[in-house]
C-alpha positions in Angstrom: 0.2 0.4 0.1 2.2 2.6 0.8 4.5 2.1 -2.6 1.1 2.2 -4.0 0.6 5.5 -2.8 4.2 6.9 -3.2 4.1 5.6 -6.8 0.6 7.6 -7.2 2.1 10.6 -6.2 4.8 11.0 -8.5 3.9 12.1 -11.6 1.7 14.6 -9.9 1.5 18.3 -11.3 4.4 17.0 -14.2 3.2 17.9 -17.3 6.2 18.8 -20.4 5.8 19.7 -23.7 2.4 18.9 -23.2 2.5 15.4 -22.4 0.0 14.4 -19.9 1.0 12.3 -17.1 -1.0 9.3 -15.6 -3.7 9.8 -13.8 -4.0 8.6 -9.9 -4.3 5.3 -9.5 -3.2 4.4 -12.9 -0.8 1.6 -13.1 2.6 1.9 -14.9 3.2 -0.9 -17.5 7.1 -2.9 -17.2 9.5 -2.2 -19.4 12.5 -2.7 -21.2 14.4 0.1 -19.5 16.5 2.4 -22.1 17.8 3.9 -19.3 20.4 3.0 -16.8 18.9 1.9 -13.6 21.1 1.7 -10.0 20.5 1.4 -6.5 18.6 -1.0 -3.6 15.4 -1.0 -3.0 13.2 -2.9 -0.1 10.5 -5.0 -1.1 7.9 -4.3 -2.9 9.0 -1.5 -4.2 10.7 -3.0 -7.6 7.7 -1.1 -9.5 9.3 2.5 -8.8 11.9 1.7 -11.5 9.6 1.4 -14.2 7.0 4.2 -12.4 11.0 6.8 -13.1 12.0 5.8 -15.7 8.3 5.6 -17.4 8.2 9.4 -16.0 12.0 10.1 -17.2 12.0 9.2 -21.4 7.9 10.5 -21.6 9.7 13.9 -20.4 13.0 13.6 -22.2 14.7 13.7 -18.5 18.4 12.8 -18.8 18.5 11.6 -15.1 18.0 11.6 -11.3 17.6 10.0 -8.2 15.2 8.6 -5.9 15.5 8.2 -1.9 12.8 6.7 0.4 12.4 6.3 4.1 9.9 5.1 6.4 9.7 5.5 9.7 13.4 6.8 9.7 14.8 3.9 8.1 15.7 3.8 4.7 13.9 1.4 2.0 14.8 2.6 -1.1 18.5 4.5 -2.9 18.5 4.5 -6.7 19.6 6.5 -9.9 17.8 5.9 -13.0 19.1 7.6 -16.4 22.9 9.7 -17.1 24.1 12.7 -15.6 24.3 13.6 -19.1 22.5 14.2 -21.7 24.2 12.3 -24.5 27.2 10.9 -22.1 26.8 7.5 -20.7 28.0 8.0 -16.9 24.8 6.9 -15.0 23.5 8.5 -12.3 23.8 6.8 -8.6 21.9 7.4 -5.4 25.0 8.8 -4.5 25.1 11.0 -7.2 24.7 15.1 -6.5 23.0 17.2 -7.7 22.4 21.1 -7.6 19.1 21.5 -5.9 19.1 25.9 -6.0 16.5 27.2 -3.6 14.8 23.8 -2.7 17.8 24.2 0.1 15.8 27.2 1.8 13.0 24.6 2.7 14.9 22.3 4.1 17.3 25.6 5.7 13.3 26.7 7.2 12.8 22.3 8.6 15.8 22.7 9.7 15.4 25.2 12.3 11.8 24.3 12.7 13.1 20.7 14.9 15.3 22.8 16.5 12.3 24.7 17.8 11.0 22.0 18.0 13.9 20.3 20.5 13.5 23.5 22.5 17.0 23.9 21.7 15.6 27.2 19.4 13.1 29.7 19.0 11.6 31.0 16.1 11.7 34.7 17.4 15.6 34.2 19.0 18.1 36.9 17.6 20.0 35.6 15.3 22.8 36.6 17.4 21.6 34.3 20.2 23.3 31.2 18.0 25.9 33.6 16.2 27.3 35.7 18.6 29.4 37.8 16.0 26.4 38.5 12.8 25.5 42.1 12.2 23.8 44.4 10.1 24.6 47.5 8.9 21.1 49.4 9.8 21.5 49.9 13.8 17.6 48.6 14.1 17.8 45.7 11.8 20.9 44.7 13.7 19.3 45.1 17.1 15.5 43.3 16.0 16.3 40.4 13.9 14.9 37.3 14.8 15.5 33.3 13.7 12.0 34.2 11.7 12.6 37.3 10.1 15.6 35.5 7.2 13.1 32.8 6.3 10.4 35.4 5.4 12.8 37.2 3.9 11.8 40.3 5.1 15.3 41.6 7.0 15.4 44.9 4.1 18.6 43.3 2.0 18.0 43.1 -1.1 19.4 40.0 -3.1 23.3 41.2 -3.2 24.1 37.8 -5.3 27.7 39.3 -6.1 28.9 38.4 -2.4 28.6 34.7 -3.0 28.4 33.7 -5.9 32.1 32.8 -7.6 34.3 33.8 -4.3 36.4 32.5 -1.9 35.1 33.2 1.0 34.0 30.3 3.1 30.0 30.7 5.0 31.7 32.9 8.4 33.7 35.8 5.8 30.2 35.6 3.8 27.9 36.6 6.7 30.9 38.9 8.6 30.0 40.9 5.4 26.3 41.5 5.7 27.7 44.1 8.5 28.8 45.6 5.3 25.4 45.6 3.0 22.9 48.2 3.3 19.9 47.8 3.1 17.4 48.6 0.2 13.7 48.8 2.2 13.1 49.2 6.0 13.6 46.0 8.1 10.4 44.0 8.3 8.8 46.3 5.3 8.9 44.6 2.4 9.0 40.7 1.0 12.7 41.0 -0.9 14.6 37.7 -1.6 17.8 37.1 -0.5 19.7 34.0 -0.4 22.4 35.0 1.7 19.9 35.6 5.6 19.3 31.8 4.4 23.1 31.3 5.0 22.7 33.1 7.8 19.7 30.9 9.5 21.7 27.8 8.6 24.4 28.5 10.2 22.7 29.3 13.1 21.4 26.0 13.0 24.7 24.8 12.7 26.5 26.5 15.5 23.4 25.3 18.0 23.0 22.3 16.9 27.2 21.9 17.1 
């Protein structure tokens, strides 16, 4: 039942180039895989191979990695297809992918887990977890809380030039936030920003040890 439900969930909302995904509950017919499949799966999860390969082939996706955990135990970890279109290096369960801003959701979830464990509070000052952290605006510097970078509403715009293709490590990057002038007033505007998510993640790492 668990595997069937998960298979039905894979294509939800997927539609590329006008191709329509199977309807929920529609089975994937077993077929000979054109794409390489590598990894391990627990009992009853073999049908995932046909499901995933069918979706990749239908939408022209070169490769993907999939893992499933149940009750804290890894029950499937596999790679499907190739790492680069036109080449033969296969995707494995350990292939690294650039996940872009998906990491923001992971960061927010990490803070939430720390809050649930009583190790953080949403309204903790960032400096209570990163004592050296500072912001240019005195009011923002004094009042910024953990929830602010996750909104994001700190008054800072992207400032991506500070971290794209620079040699700075995480702490060096965040120490330079003290020199970034705000573009809007603190907590007045939603403004996309990557660097402050790094601050939230660094706070989690520092507190978790």
